[in-house]
N, C-alpha and C positions, 0 to 999 in steps of 0.2 A: 667937286662933287657933285653931285647928282642923284637925289633921294637916298643920300647918306652914304654914298660907294661913292668909293674913290674910281675917276674916270683918268687915264692916261691914254692921250692923245698925241701925236707928233712926228717927226722923224727921228730917227740916231744914226748912228755910223755902223757901230759893231754891235754884236749880241752884249756884248760886256756892259757896254754903255745902259744898254733897255734892263739888263739885269739889276742894273744899281738904281736905276729909277724904281723897280718893283721892289726892291728890295725899306727905300725910303719912303714908301706908301706902305709898304707893311709897320714900319717901326710906326709912323702915323698913324694909322687904324689899330693897333695893338696898344697905342698908348691911351685911346679912349675918344682923343679930341673929335673924330669924325661919328663916335657912335649916338645913336639916339641918346641912351642915359635917361628915358623915364620910366619912374619907376610905378607903383604899386601908388596911385592917388587916390582921393575920395574928395568929390567939389560937394558943396551945400552940405558934411557932414554925412554924406554917402545915403545909401537910398535907405538907411533903417529909419533915418529923418529927413527922407524926402528929399532926399541930394541924390548925385549919380555917383556910380561906381567905376574909374577907369579901369576896365582889364586888362593889367598888365603886372603877371606876379613879381616879385622883389628878385627870386632866382633868374627870370627869363631880360634879356638887354639884348636887343635888335645891335647884330655886330655888321658893317660894312663891309663890302666884299669888294674889290680889286679889279678892275677892269681891262685890263691891258690891249693899247688898240695900237702900240707902237708901229712903226716901221721903220725898219732896217733897210739900208741905204747904200749900206758899205760894201765889198768885194765879198760874195758870200760863196764861192764857188772853191773847190780847191782839186786842185790834181796829184795823184799819188804817185810815183814812182817807184818799185819794192821791184829789188833785187833778191831772190832765195834762193840759196847756197848753201852744198855742200861740200866742207873742205876738211881735210886730212891735217887729226893734228899730230902726226908724228912730224910733219914738216914743220907746223908749228911751232912742236919745240925747238925743231932743228935752230930756226931762227929765232930761239931767242925771244918768242910773244910772249909776255904774260900780264892778264890782261886784269889781275889784281894788283899788283907791284905797278912801280913806277921805272921808267929808264927810258933810254933811246939807242939805236941802229942806226946807221946810214939817212941821218935824215930825221928818222919818223920817231916821232915819242909818245908813249903809251901811260897810261896809270887808269887806276880806279877810278869812274865818274861820280862825283861828289854832290851833283846838281844837275837839273834834266834842262833847265834852260839853254842847253849849247848842243848845237852836233859837229859832224865830223867836218865843217867848212869851217870852223870858227876857233880861232886860236883857244887853248884853254889856260891856265895856272898848269906850274913846275908841277904840281906835288896832285892833280887830277886832272884826267881826262883825255883823250886823243887827236891831236893833233896834224890832220890827214885832209890834203887838198883833193879837191871834185876830179879833176885832172889825173892825180896821180894815184888817189885811187882806185879809178878805172884803167890804168894801163898796167899797175898792180894787179887785179883781178885777169885781166887778158893774162898778162905773164903766167898766173898759176891758171889759168886753165889748159895755157899750151902743154905745160909740165904735167900737165895731169892730176895736181891734186887737189883741183877744186873741179867739180860740177856743178853748174847752175841747173836747179831745179825749176825755176818760172820766172818770168821779167815779164808780170801785170802793170798796166798803166790804168788808174780807177780813179773817177773823177765824179765829185757827189758835192749837194748843197751843205752850207754851213749850218752843222747840227744831226743831219741825215747818213744814215748809214749805207758804207759800200761792198759791197759781198764779192768774190773772183773764189773761184773752188774749181779743180779742175784734178779728174783722179778717176773712181770707177765705184762701183756696186758690189760689196763681199756677200755671197748668202752664206747664212749663218744658221747650223740644227738648230732649234732649239728642241725638239720634243721626237720622241721615237716613240709608235707603237704598231704591234703585231695581232690585235683584237680580231676577232670576228665578228664582222657588220654587218649590215645592210649592204655599204658599198665596200666594204672587202670581207666577199665571202670567203675565200681560201686564205684568209691570215697572214697575208703576205706584209712586210714591215714594209710601213709608211712614215716616211716626215716630215714635220716643219721646220721652213726656215724664217728668220727677218733678215729681212736685205740691212747690211751697213755701209755705210758709205768711208772709201780711202780713198786719199791722196792729199792733194798740199788745199788748203784752205785759208783766205784771209779775210778780216774784217777788218773794215776801220771806220772811225766817227770822226771828223774834224769841227773844229769850232775856230772861227775866225774871233779873236781876240779883237785886236789894233792891228793897224796898220802894220803888215810882217809879219804877225806875233799870230801862229797858229798851235790849240790845243790838239794833240792829238790821241785819241785812243784806238791802240791795234790790240789786236786778239790771230796770231796765225796757229795752223797746226798742218804738220806732214804726220800721216799714218800709213800704214803698209800692211798688206798680211806676213805673217811671219811664222814659221813650225816650231819657231822658240814657245813652249809654254802648250803648245796642241794638242787633245785626245784623241784618241782612238776609240769610236765604237764597236762593238761587239757585233758580226754579219750574224744571220741567221740562218740555219742550210744552208743552203751553194752561195752565198750573198755573200759578198767578203764585206771587211769590217768598214768603219766611211771614218776619216780623218778629219779633226774638227781643226781648222786654223787657227790662229790668235790675231789679234791686230796691235802691231808694234805702233805709238804713239809721242809724240814730240809737240809739246804745246808751249806759247807763251803770248801772257796778255801785260800790257802794261799803257801809262798815259803818259807821254810829255808833251811839252810844250818846245815847238822849234822854229825860228825864221824862214821867211819862204825863202827859197831853192838852200836851207840845211838839209845835213844828212844825219841819222843816229844809225847805230848796228848793235843787234840783239845776237846776241851767241852766249853760249854754256850750254846748249842741247846736246849732249856727246852721245854719240851711242860705241857702243863697245864690243867687236866682234873678236872671238878670238879660234885660230885655226892653228894648226900642227903643220910645218913646215919640212921639207925634208930633204937635206944640203951635203952635196961630196963630193968627190975627185969624178970628172968628166969620164965616161967608159966601165972607171975601174966599180963604182958604187953600182952598176950594175950586175956585177959579179955575182952567180949565187953561191950562198951560203958566205964565200970571202968577202961579198960586197957587204957585209954588216959592219965591216972594220973598217970601210971605207967612207960610209956614210952615218949623217949624226942626225936627232928628231930636235926639234926644237918648239915652242908655242908662240906664235906672234899674233901679237893683238894689233887688231886694227881696230883705228879708234880715230871716228869723224865726228866732226864740229854742224852744228847747223847754224848759219850766220845769216840774217837776214839784214838786210841796209834799205831804210824806206829814205826817201826825199820829198818833201810837201812842196807845192807849188801855188800861190794865190794864179788864177786861172782866170779869164775873162772871154767872153763869145767872140767869135773875129767873122769876116764874110769870107765866104767863101773863099773869092779868088784871090784870099793873102793867105790861104793853108796851104 
């Protein structure tokens, strides 16, 4: 105690140990043992009788404060390897993969994850989770890329100090028109139509905040987004005079925000961000389908649904700096 305040000094291995020390000090302070507890008093009968008043109202009480000077000496840097990919859902359905149910096929088991304390590199119970080794996972991803059913959007590698944020963004800026005016003014004497626009960012964004809980345990808060301009929901503004109209594109976004706990080197997968495109396909007999008039008898039209799912694979590692010659 220092002037009725609680002073925490020393070293701890992890932020979790520091939090526990602060919690214990908070309980100690809130219990009242470390507070002054000096209430309104009078000495020698008070000033009215020639005594002395102690100016401390009953409603006030000096409350102790906690000064945290603990130093964390444990591993406090985390490197995050991320793969952001887009996978065809039609192929996933053909393979029989269902992330909600549970089952197995060709040595791979899957199921609904009921706990966030495990990753891809660690076997789970039979009723939940995904058991898939790191080497098998990488080879499976490469096979899907070669078949053209998976497209890797980004593979960033970020490093951050425990408790701090790291951000990765790749993409561009999109000009969104917010207003239009054609009034005659000092700056616009001819009444020509002018537009005001704002810049919107699109592309792939990743933000993560790691906290090293103990040796080998990492709490990870992840937020990722994928956005792109699209003509779906676009609006067309009417032109004036000989000026053509202006089409305002919209932004398609897919976001994911989660907090998990993983061991160093463990992996987790975020999925379920689905994009659904419907197009019309024409099929028919080669040659005969192109014959005028009669060709309609040899071809058919059908609506084909092209579904893709955004998959994010995250692997955190405890990192330590090394000499340049060891890189």
